[in-house]
Residue frames as qw, qx, qy, qz and C-alpha x, y, z in Angstrom:
[[0.130, 0.760, -0.467, 0.434, 12.18, 28.13, -43.71],
 [0.759, -0.120, -0.583, 0.264, 14.20, 26.05, -41.26],
 [0.300, -0.786, 0.220, -0.493, 14.12, 27.26, -37.70],
 [0.692, 0.045, -0.640, 0.330, 16.75, 25.67, -35.46],
 [0.470, -0.737, 0.139, -0.466, 16.40, 25.91, -31.68],
 [0.424, 0.246, -0.787, 0.376, 18.74, 24.59, -29.03],
 [0.711, -0.556, -0.172, -0.395, 17.06, 22.99, -26.03],
 [0.134, 0.470, -0.748, 0.449, 18.95, 22.67, -22.75],
 [0.831, -0.363, -0.274, -0.320, 17.76, 19.61, -20.74],
 [0.407, -0.593, 0.646, -0.255, 18.95, 18.15, -17.45],
 [0.121, 0.279, -0.944, -0.127, 20.20, 14.58, -17.50],
 [0.325, 0.207, 0.857, -0.341, 17.10, 13.00, -15.92],
 [0.556, 0.589, 0.213, -0.547, 14.77, 14.65, -18.43],
 [0.352, 0.591, -0.608, -0.396, 17.07, 13.73, -21.27],
 [0.070, -0.161, 0.983, -0.043, 17.17, 10.10, -20.21],
 [0.451, 0.383, 0.688, -0.420, 13.39, 9.99, -19.87],
 [0.538, 0.648, -0.090, -0.532, 12.95, 11.54, -23.39],
 [0.190, 0.447, -0.835, -0.258, 15.42, 8.99, -24.78],
 [0.253, 0.088, 0.941, -0.208, 13.31, 6.20, -23.26],
 [0.521, 0.562, 0.364, -0.530, 10.17, 7.65, -24.75],
 [0.384, 0.642, -0.474, -0.465, 11.94, 7.90, -28.13],
 [0.032, 0.281, -0.951, -0.125, 13.04, 4.24, -27.95],
 [0.358, 0.296, 0.828, -0.313, 9.61, 2.94, -26.91],
 [0.522, 0.660, 0.224, -0.492, 7.87, 4.92, -29.69],
 [0.728, 0.169, 0.501, 0.437, 10.54, 4.10, -32.20],
 [0.341, 0.896, 0.161, 0.235, 11.13, 7.73, -33.18],
 [0.566, 0.315, -0.259, 0.716, 14.06, 10.08, -33.04],
 [0.335, -0.434, -0.438, 0.712, 14.88, 12.51, -30.20],
 [0.018, 0.054, -0.164, -0.985, 14.14, 15.54, -32.45],
 [0.385, -0.345, -0.641, -0.567, 10.70, 14.16, -33.15],
 [0.459, -0.531, -0.657, 0.276, 10.04, 13.63, -29.46],
 [0.185, -0.324, -0.209, 0.904, 11.01, 17.30, -28.76],
 [0.177, -0.112, -0.445, -0.870, 8.69, 18.40, -31.60],
 [0.477, -0.416, -0.702, -0.328, 5.85, 16.40, -30.24],
 [0.554, -0.561, -0.555, 0.267, 6.22, 17.03, -26.53],
 [0.401, -0.425, -0.210, 0.784, 8.21, 20.18, -25.74],
 [0.132, 0.172, 0.346, 0.913, 7.21, 22.45, -28.56],
 [0.318, -0.652, -0.535, -0.433, 3.51, 22.69, -27.57],
 [0.568, -0.610, -0.389, 0.392, 4.52, 23.31, -23.95],
 [0.393, -0.149, 0.088, 0.903, 6.95, 26.12, -25.07],
 [0.040, -0.391, -0.476, -0.787, 4.27, 27.72, -27.23],
 [0.441, -0.710, -0.532, -0.135, 1.67, 27.58, -24.34],
 [0.556, -0.534, -0.232, 0.594, 4.21, 29.14, -21.90],
 [0.296, 0.031, 0.209, 0.931, 5.16, 31.86, -24.37],
 [0.202, -0.578, -0.498, -0.614, 1.45, 32.91, -24.69],
 [0.512, -0.677, -0.489, 0.202, 1.12, 33.32, -20.97],
 [0.326, -0.689, -0.010, 0.648, 3.63, 36.16, -20.77],
 [0.553, 0.753, 0.244, 0.260, 3.26, 38.40, -23.78],
 [0.557, 0.078, -0.027, 0.827, 6.14, 40.60, -24.72],
 [0.106, -0.854, -0.367, 0.353, 5.56, 44.02, -23.01],
 [0.286, -0.484, 0.260, 0.785, 7.97, 45.76, -25.32],
 [0.297, 0.410, 0.685, 0.523, 5.85, 45.46, -28.41],
 [0.048, 0.374, 0.114, -0.919, 4.64, 48.80, -29.69],
 [0.386, 0.578, 0.717, 0.063, 1.25, 48.83, -31.33],
 [0.277, 0.457, 0.355, 0.767, 0.29, 51.39, -33.92],
 [0.322, -0.852, -0.323, -0.256, -2.01, 53.14, -31.50],
 [0.656, -0.635, -0.048, 0.404, 0.68, 53.38, -28.87],
 [0.587, 0.107, 0.268, 0.757, 3.14, 54.48, -31.50],
 [0.087, 0.627, 0.336, 0.697, 0.93, 57.42, -32.71],
 [0.496, -0.832, -0.245, -0.049, 0.12, 58.37, -29.12],
 [0.677, -0.442, 0.059, 0.585, 3.78, 58.55, -28.30],
 [0.405, 0.283, 0.311, 0.812, 4.53, 60.68, -31.42],
 [0.151, -0.791, -0.347, -0.481, 1.63, 63.08, -30.49],
 [0.555, -0.810, -0.154, 0.106, 2.84, 63.61, -26.99],
 [0.621, -0.447, 0.231, 0.601, 6.42, 64.17, -27.99],
 [0.520, 0.734, 0.324, 0.294, 5.84, 66.49, -30.90],
 [0.425, -0.302, 0.026, 0.853, 8.38, 69.19, -31.67],
 [0.215, 0.813, 0.216, -0.496, 7.48, 72.68, -32.71],
 [0.703, 0.547, 0.275, 0.362, 7.94, 73.68, -36.29],
 [0.509, 0.267, -0.005, 0.818, 10.12, 76.51, -37.66],
 [0.244, -0.793, -0.383, 0.405, 10.11, 79.59, -35.56],
 [0.283, 0.941, 0.068, 0.175, 11.48, 83.05, -36.06],
 [0.526, -0.730, 0.290, 0.326, 15.01, 82.72, -34.78],
 [0.165, 0.745, -0.504, -0.405, 18.12, 83.08, -36.95],
 [0.245, -0.233, 0.922, 0.190, 18.74, 79.35, -37.36],
 [0.493, 0.465, 0.714, -0.176, 15.18, 78.61, -38.49],
 [0.380, 0.821, -0.025, -0.425, 15.37, 81.34, -41.02],
 [0.054, 0.609, -0.732, -0.301, 18.58, 79.77, -42.47],
 [0.311, -0.055, 0.948, -0.043, 17.47, 76.14, -42.12],
 [0.385, 0.510, 0.760, -0.118, 13.99, 76.53, -43.54],
 [0.251, 0.232, 0.456, 0.822, 14.51, 79.29, -46.03],
 [0.038, -0.775, -0.593, 0.216, 12.04, 81.72, -44.27]]
């Protein structure tokens, strides 16, 4: 699967990367893959996503916010055929 990512670079960094590409004889996209992708992966591992919900946390959340079952009021008798 092809995954496209847009990278915003300042002019000085862009010019330096172009020089590296010319010296190595490779394209700019190859320079980005070789140099910047490992740096980005390393940075993303430093700050894990705090919004991820593991299965353990999910079940703990469900258990603490449980709702009561059918009771003996008129709505419950109608809704649950009690």
